[in-house]
C-alpha positions in Angstrom: -14.3 -32.5 38.0 -13.9 -29.5 35.7 -10.2 -29.6 36.0 -10.1 -33.3 35.3 -12.3 -32.9 32.2 -10.1 -30.1 31.0 -6.9 -32.0 31.7 -7.9 -34.7 29.3 -7.4 -32.3 26.4 -4.1 -30.8 27.7 -0.8 -31.6 26.1 0.9 -30.9 29.5 -0.2 -30.1 33.0 2.5 -29.9 35.6 4.0 -27.8 38.5 7.0 -25.9 37.2 8.9 -22.8 38.0 7.9 -19.8 35.8 10.2 -16.8 36.2 11.3 -18.3 39.6 7.8 -18.9 40.9 6.5 -22.4 41.5 3.1 -22.7 39.8 0.8 -25.1 38.0 1.4 -24.7 34.3 -0.7 -26.1 31.4 0.1 -26.3 27.7 -3.1 -27.1 25.9 -3.5 -28.8 22.5 -4.8 -25.5 21.1 -1.6 -23.7 21.8 -2.4 -21.9 25.0 0.2 -21.7 27.8 -1.3 -20.9 31.2 0.2 -20.4 34.6 0.0 -18.2 37.7 2.5 -15.5 38.4 1.0 -13.1 40.9 -2.1 -13.4 38.8 -3.3 -15.8 36.1 -1.5 -15.6 32.8 -2.2 -16.9 29.3 0.2 -16.9 26.3 -1.2 -17.7 22.8 1.6 -19.6 21.1 0.2 -19.2 17.6 0.1 -15.4 17.8 2.6 -14.5 20.5 5.3 -17.1 20.6 8.5 -16.2 18.7 10.7 -19.2 19.7 12.5 -20.7 22.6 16.0 -21.5 23.8 17.4 -24.1 26.3 20.2 -23.4 28.7 20.7 -26.0 31.4 17.4 -26.7 33.2 15.8 -23.5 32.0 13.6 -23.0 28.9 13.4 -19.4 27.8 10.2 -18.8 25.8 10.6 -15.7 23.6 7.4 -13.9 23.0 5.9 -10.7 21.6 2.8 -9.9 23.5 0.1 -7.3 23.1 -1.1 -7.7 26.6 -0.8 -10.0 29.5 -4.3 -11.5 29.6 -6.1 -12.8 32.7 -8.5 -15.7 32.2 -12.0 -14.6 31.5 -10.6 -11.8 29.2 -9.8 -9.3 32.0 -6.7 -7.3 31.2 -4.4 -6.7 34.2 -3.3 -3.2 35.2 0.2 -3.6 34.0 -0.8 -4.7 30.5 -0.3 -1.6 28.5 1.1 -1.6 25.0 2.9 -4.5 23.2 6.5 -5.7 23.4 9.1 -8.4 23.7 8.9 -10.6 26.8 10.9 -13.6 27.9 9.3 -16.3 30.1 11.7 -18.5 31.9 10.2 -22.0 32.5 12.1 -24.5 34.7 10.6 -28.0 34.9 11.4 -29.9 38.1 12.7 -33.1 36.5 14.9 -34.0 33.5 12.0 -36.1 32.1 9.6 -33.1 32.4 12.2 -30.8 30.9 12.5 -33.0 27.8 8.8 -33.3 27.5 8.2 -29.5 27.6 10.9 -29.0 24.9 9.4 -31.7 22.8 5.8 -30.3 23.0 6.9 -26.7 22.4 8.8 -27.8 19.3 6.0 -30.0 18.0 3.6 -27.1 18.3 5.9 -24.7 16.5 6.5 -27.2 13.7 2.7 -27.7 13.3 2.4 -24.0 12.5 4.5 -24.4 9.3 6.5 -21.3 10.0 9.5 -20.3 7.9 12.8 -21.5 9.1 15.1 -19.8 6.6 14.5 -16.6 4.6 16.2 -14.8 1.8 16.1 -11.1 2.7 16.5 -8.3 0.2 17.3 -4.8 1.5 17.1 -1.7 -0.7 19.5 0.8 0.9 18.4 3.5 -1.6 14.6 3.6 -1.1 12.6 5.9 1.1 14.7 7.7 3.7 17.7 5.4 2.8 17.4 3.8 6.2 16.5 0.3 5.3 19.8 -1.2 6.3 19.7 0.3 9.8 16.1 -0.6 10.1 16.8 -4.2 9.4 19.6 -4.4 12.0 17.8 -2.4 14.7 14.2 -3.8 14.3 14.0 -6.8 12.0 17.0 -8.9 12.9 16.3 -9.0 16.7 12.8 -10.5 16.1 14.1 -13.0 13.6 16.8 -14.1 16.0 14.3 -14.5 18.8 12.2 -16.7 16.4 15.2 -18.9 15.6 14.9 -18.0 11.9 18.0 -18.2 9.8 18.4 -15.8 6.9 20.6 -14.8 4.0 20.9 -11.0 3.5 21.5 -9.2 0.2 21.4 -5.5 -0.5 20.4 -4.2 -3.9 23.1 -2.4 -5.8 21.2 -1.1 -8.9 17.8 -1.0 -10.5 16.4 -4.5 -11.3 19.0 -6.2 -9.1 16.2 -7.7 -7.0 14.7 -9.1 -10.2 17.9 -10.8 -11.1 18.2 -12.3 -7.6 14.7 -13.7 -7.9 15.4 -15.2 -11.3 18.6 -17.1 -10.2 17.9 -17.8 -6.5 18.0 -21.5 -5.4 14.5 -21.5 -4.0 14.9 -24.9 -2.4 17.1 -23.3 0.3 14.4 -20.9 1.6 10.9 -20.8 2.9 10.2 -17.2 1.9 11.6 -14.0 0.4 11.3 -10.8 2.4 11.8 -7.3 1.0 12.9 -4.6 3.3 12.0 -1.8 1.0 9.1 0.0 -0.7 6.8 -1.7 -3.2 9.3 -1.5 -6.0 11.5 -4.3 -4.8 8.5 -6.6 -4.3 7.5 -5.9 -7.9 11.0 -6.8 -9.2 10.9 -10.0 -7.2 7.5 -11.0 -8.6 8.7 -10.3 -12.2 11.8 -12.3 -11.6 10.0 -15.3 -10.2 7.5 -15.3 -13.1 10.3 -15.2 -15.7 12.0 -18.4 -14.3 11.7 -21.7 -16.1 10.2 -23.2 -12.9 7.7 -20.3 -12.5 4.9 -22.6 -11.6 6.8 -23.6 -8.5 8.4 -20.2 -7.9 5.1 -18.4 -7.8 4.2 -20.3 -4.6 7.2 -18.9 -2.8 5.8 -16.7 0.1 6.7 -13.0 -0.1 7.0 -10.7 2.8 7.2 -6.9 3.0 8.9 -4.7 5.7 7.9 -1.0 5.2 11.1 0.9 4.3 10.2 2.8 1.2 8.2 5.9 0.2 4.8 4.3 -0.5 4.5 0.8 1.2 1.1 0.3 -0.3 1.2 -3.5 -0.3 2.2 -4.1 3.4 -0.3 -1.3 4.4 -3.0 -3.3 2.5 -2.0 -6.5 4.2 -1.9 -5.2 7.7 -4.9 -2.9 7.4 -7.0 -5.9 6.2 -6.9 -7.3 9.7 -6.9 -4.0 11.5 -3.2 -3.9 12.4 -1.3 -0.6 12.2 1.3 -0.5 9.4 4.6 -0.9 11.4 7.9 -2.6 11.0 7.1 -4.8 14.0 3.7 -6.0 12.7 5.2 -6.7 9.3 8.0 -8.8 10.8 5.6 -10.7 13.0 3.5 -11.4 9.9 6.5 -13.2 8.3 7.4 -15.0 11.5 3.9 -16.4 12.0 4.0 -17.8 8.4 0.3 -17.6 7.4 -0.2 -17.1 3.7 -2.7 -15.6 1.3 -2.9 -15.7 -2.5 -2.4 -12.5 -4.5 -3.7 -11.6 -8.0 -1.1 -10.6 -10.5 -1.9 -8.4 -13.5 0.0 -8.8 -16.8 0.5 -5.6 -18.8 1.2 -6.5 -22.4 2.3 -4.5 -25.4 3.5 -6.6 -28.4 6.1 -8.9 -27.0 6.9 -6.7 -24.0 5.4 -7.8 -20.6 5.3 -6.4 -17.1 3.8 -8.1 -14.1 2.0 -5.7 -11.7 0.8 -6.4 -8.2 -0.1 -2.9 -7.0 -1.5 -0.4 -9.5 -1.4 1.3 -12.9 -2.0 5.0 -13.3 -2.4 7.3 -16.3 -3.2 11.0 -16.1 -3.3 12.9 -12.8 -1.9 10.3 -10.4 0.9 9.2 -12.8 1.8 12.9 -13.4 2.0 13.5 -9.7 4.0 10.4 -8.9 6.6 10.8 -11.7 6.9 14.5 -12.3 7.2 15.4 -8.6 10.6 13.6 -8.6 12.1 17.0 -9.6 11.1 18.2 -6.1 12.7 15.4 -4.1 14.6 18.0 -2.1 11.2 18.8 -0.5 11.0 15.3 1.0 7.6 13.6 1.3 5.8 17.0 1.0 6.7 17.0 -2.7 3.7 14.9 -3.5 1.2 17.2 -1.8 2.9 20.3 -3.3 2.9 18.9 -6.8 -0.7 17.5 -6.5 -1.9 21.0 -5.7 0.1 22.4 -8.7 -1.3 19.8 -11.1 -4.9 20.3 -9.9 -4.7 24.1 -10.3 -3.2 23.6 -13.8 -5.3 20.6 -14.6 -4.6 18.5 -17.6 -7.0 16.3 -19.5 -6.1 13.5 -21.9 -7.9 12.2 -24.9 -8.1 8.4 -25.4 -10.3 5.4 -24.7 -10.5 2.5 -22.2 -12.1 -0.8 -23.1 -12.8 -3.3 -20.4 -14.4 -6.6 -19.5 -16.7 -5.7 -16.5 -17.0 -8.0 -13.4 -20.5 -9.3 -12.7 -22.6 -6.5 -11.5 -20.8 -3.7 -13.4 -22.1 -4.5 -16.9 -24.1 -1.2 -17.2 -21.0 1.0 -17.4 -19.6 2.1 -20.7 -20.8 1.2 -24.2 -20.5 -2.1 -26.0 -17.4 -2.3 -28.2 -15.2 -4.7 -30.2 -11.5 -4.9 -29.5 -10.7 -7.7 -31.9 -8.9 -5.4 -34.2 -6.1 -4.7 -31.7 -3.7 -7.3 -33.0 -1.9 -9.5 -30.5 -4.4 -9.5 -27.7 -4.3 -13.2 -26.9 -6.8 -13.7 -24.1 -7.8 -17.3 -23.8 -10.0 -18.2 -20.9 -8.5 -21.2 -19.1 -7.5 -21.9 -15.5 -3.9 -21.8 -14.5 -3.8 -25.5 -14.1 -5.1 -26.1 -17.6 -2.6 -23.9 -19.3 0.1 -25.8 -21.1 2.8 -23.1 -21.5 5.3 -23.9 -24.2 7.6 -21.0 -23.4 10.1 -21.1 -20.5 8.5 -18.4 -18.4 5.0 -17.3 -17.5 3.2 -15.7 -20.4 0.2 -14.1 -18.7 -3.4 -15.3 -18.3 -5.1 -16.7 -21.4 -8.6 -15.6 -22.1 -10.5 -15.9 -25.3 -11.2 -12.5 -26.8 -14.2 -13.7 -28.7 -15.9 -15.0 -25.6 -15.7 -11.7 -23.7 -18.2 -8.8 -23.8 -16.1 -5.6 -23.9 -17.4 -2.1 -23.0 -15.7 1.2 -23.7 -15.5 4.7 -22.2 -14.1 7.5 -24.3 -12.1 10.5 -23.0 -11.1 13.0 -22.3 -9.9 11.8 -18.9 -8.5 13.6 -15.9 -7.1 10.3 -14.7 -7.3 6.5 -14.8 -6.3 4.4 -11.8 -6.2 0.6 -11.9 -5.7 -1.2 -8.6 -5.0 -4.7 -7.3 -5.0 -3.9 -3.6 -6.8 -1.2 -1.5 -3.8 1.0 -0.6 -1.6 2.7 -3.1 0.6 4.0 -0.3 0.4 4.3 3.5 -1.9 7.3 3.2 -3.9 6.6 0.0 -6.7 4.1 0.0 -7.2 4.3 -3.7 -9.5 1.2 -4.1 -11.3 0.5 -0.8 -13.2 -2.6 -2.3 -10.1 -4.3 -3.8 -9.4 -7.9 -2.7 -6.2 -9.8 -2.8 -7.4 -12.7 -4.8 -10.8 -12.1 -6.3 -9.6 -12.3 -9.9 -10.5 -8.6 -10.7 -8.9 -5.2 -10.8 -10.5 -2.1 -9.4 -10.8 0.7 -11.9 -11.1 4.3 -10.8 -12.1 6.8 -13.6 -12.2 10.5 -13.4 -13.5 12.1 -16.6 -14.2 15.6 -15.5 -14.2 17.5 -12.2 -14.1 21.1 -11.2 -10.7 22.1 -9.7 -12.0 22.7 -6.1 -14.1 19.6 -6.1 -11.0 17.6 -7.3 -8.9 19.1 -4.5 -11.6 18.0 -2.0 -11.8 14.6 -3.7 -8.0 14.0 -3.4 -8.1 14.9 0.2 -10.4 12.0 0.9 -7.9 9.4 -0.4 -6.8 8.6 3.2 -10.1 6.8 3.9 -11.3 5.8 0.4 -14.3 8.0 0.5 -13.3 9.7 -2.8 -14.9 6.8 -4.7 -18.3 8.0 -3.5 -17.9 11.3 -5.4 -20.3 11.9 -8.3 -17.2 12.7 -10.4 -15.7 9.2 -9.8 -16.6 6.0 -11.6 -15.5 3.0 -9.6 -15.9 -0.5 -10.9 -14.3 -3.9 -11.1 -12.9 -5.4 -14.3 -11.4 -8.6 -15.5 -9.4 -7.1 -18.4 -8.7 -3.6 -19.7 -7.3 -2.1 -22.9 -5.8 1.3 -22.4 -5.5 3.5 -25.5 -3.7 6.7 -24.3 -4.1 9.9 -26.2 -2.6 13.4 -26.2 -3.4 16.3 -23.8 -6.5 18.2 -24.6 -5.5 21.7 -25.8 -1.9 20.5 -26.1 -2.1 17.9 -29.0 1.7 17.7 -29.3 2.2 16.4 -25.8 1.2 13.0 -24.3 1.1 11.6 -20.8 2.9 9.2 -18.5 1.8 5.7 -17.7 3.3 4.1 -14.6 2.8 0.8 -12.8 4.1 0.0 -9.3 6.6 2.8 -9.5 7.9 1.8 -12.9 7.5 4.2 -15.8 5.9 2.0 -18.5 5.6 4.8 -21.1 6.2 8.5 -21.6 4.3 10.4 -24.3 6.1 13.1 -26.3 6.7 16.3 -24.4 6.5 14.6 -21.0 8.9 14.9 -18.0 12.2 13.1 -19.0 10.7 12.0 -22.3 14.2 11.3 -23.6 14.6 8.5 -21.0 11.7 6.6 -22.5 10.0 3.7 -20.7 9.5 0.0 -20.8 6.8 0.3 -23.5 5.7 2.8 -26.1 3.0 5.4 -25.4 0.5 3.3 -27.3 -2.3 0.8 -26.6 -1.6 -1.7 -23.9 -3.6 -4.6 -22.5 -4.0 -5.5 -18.8 -5.3 -8.8 -17.7 -5.4 -10.5 -14.3 -4.5 -14.0 -13.1 -6.3 -14.9 -9.9 -4.2 -15.9 -6.9 -1.0 -16.3 -9.0 1.5 -15.1 -6.3 1.7 -15.8 -2.6 2.1 -13.4 0.4 2.8 -13.8 4.0 -0.4 -12.7 5.8 -1.1 -11.9 9.4 -3.8 -14.6 10.0 
């Protein structure tokens, strides 16, 4: 009776050959494929199925499994590790064969998975191995999942932004960046500068870690407890689940930059940018230069003004920022905004309706984050969320050198925010007024966002190259859930 009751909810229940063994097999409406092959097996189609192919009477189901699971959640002895497996299913009649193919395809279609992707590979990022990584690790999984793709390598800085601005989005179900975070940022900026930005912003974006930092994909995978690996990143794209992502608009006059990861001024920005002169050291350059900067610590004068999130109103002192010219912050939802310009202009929040608070320097560093991880080994903002409508602000005003060294060593688990020398809060908007170095008033600092140098103060590393903006006040606001990411589940 139990089997009869269960069978009523099954999509299919037949005797077939699985890997050459004649066995009862069931495909249930919740996407579970069960059969017996020496022992009971279960395949979760939603999570483990890549795709299937048909050759003659055989249906080859391509899967990526973590374990072969016995019913009642007992793991069999041979189930160690994860990997690709093919399951060859052979129905006994032509009618049964057609029915199995139909049900498998119907279930895959119900998952709303991407069928065609535009893939951007940055051959210059990280260890310059992105192209090889794509062909060795990414492509085989896409082929197994029957996903078609167009591939384009970047040839120069901002090439990915140009692609995103001109791409015929109707041909694709997602854009995937085989790179570090920089290419993703270019793509977001390109999509938001299109005339059809309101449609373009909904294009799902995927990340395959092939750069130096990889903070976004680390944040995505870590949020569900998955290790940050190429395989897990590709499976995230294949499965097709999505999540909204906040986007910050950094504005100075008429110049805009859209940020999805972080903004830094002071210690972290100095380490990120100035350590480039030690690239010959490889990844150790960051640790080396961090030690150097801490031992020769700089402090910067200046001020930050911010609109605190609920619960953080006690920080700072009340202030008025209405004298800062073109800060146009009107508080409306995205759907209510009637944008006259051809591209996205940033969130609109009424300045007069917001209660601003300020903190004066000097500062060791300011770190503004949209997601938890700044890189694969730096959980800068452990409480950051993908679409809560707030940015996480980390402020270090003063800290003894040895305490700062200990504090920086705790970035790998986010416990640095518990230090008495760290102020950690959430904000809706921020006005950064950068100043000069304390004791070196002729020299300024560096402001960077998502790997892009926004501004270089006088006397800084490669000052002559300038930046996207001037070393002057800049406004940062956030638009909740503006972009879309592929997400594990």
